[in-house]
N, C-alpha and C positions, 0 to 999 in steps of 0.2 A: 158474596159478591156485592157491590153497589154499580147501580145504576147512572150512566149518564143520560141525562135528558135535554131536549131545546124545547122551547117553547117559542114559535115563531108562526109567521104569514105564512100562508100559501104559496105564496112566489118563491121564498127561500126553504121550504121544507124540502122539495128532492134533493138539494144537496147534501144534505145533513142525512137522510136516509139513506141516499147512496156510498156516505160515510159509513154508515152502519148503527148510527146513533137513533134513538127512541125518540120519538118526534111526536107533540102535540101542537096540531097546526089550532089557530084557534082564529077568528074574523072580524078582532079589532082589540082595543086597549080592554073595553068594560068586560069581555071574556077572559081576557089574562088575567085582570083585577079579581075577576071572580075565581079564577082556576088555582092564584098562587098559591093561598092559602092552605088548601089541601094539598098540594106539593109539599108543604111544610110537613106534614103528617105520615108521609109515606117511609116505611121504615126501610124498604128497600133503596131510596134514591140517595145516591151520591153528593151529585153536581147537578146543577139543573142551570143551565144557558137561557138566558133570555131575551128577545128582541129589545134593544135599547129603547126604543119606542115604548114599548111597556113598562119596562122600568121606570121610567121617567113620569107614568101617571099612579107610582104605586103612591099611596099616601103614607103619611109621615111613622101611624100606627105600624103600619105593617112593615113597613122599611126597618125599623124597629127591633121588631118582631123577626127579622129575616139577618138583621145584623147579631142577634144576642142567641142565634141557633148555631149549635154545635154541626150542626146536621141537617139535610142537606145544604151544601154551600150553593148560594143563587148568585150569578156573575150574568153582567150585559153581554150582550154580543151586537158587534155592529150591525146597523142595518140601513141601508141605501148613503146616500149622501151626508148626511146628518151628523153633526158634529156633538160628541158627548165625552164630558170631564169623567174618563173613565179612573183616572189614576186615583183621584179621591176616596173614589170607592174599593179600589184593589189596595191603597194604603189604610183602609180601615181594616181590608180583611187582613193582610199583615199584621198588622199592629197587635189584632184579635187573636192570631195563629202564634207570634213569636212576644208578644209582649213590648214590641220596639218599631218603631216606624221609620220604613226603609225607603228610600226616593231612590227612583232609578232615573238618569237623565238621560 
């Protein structure tokens, strides 16, 4: 069985822990950027939800690697009031999975 993990800040970690999710707490963008490549190599991880602020800091090379990786699936999760265009990322994941673009309005 694959694990569901969350990479987030110390403020939101307790909520995910109460939900029974494996949580990795990082202190900031730099620490998350160093951690993500190692999570791509774990065989027992199926989904990694990452604080959207950390996702925005990922360089293009790592983002391409994430999008080409079959497992784990890396998804952004909202953090605070900041807005992120998650629809384009989710659309790319759907297109990758089924070969077609589906737009949900």
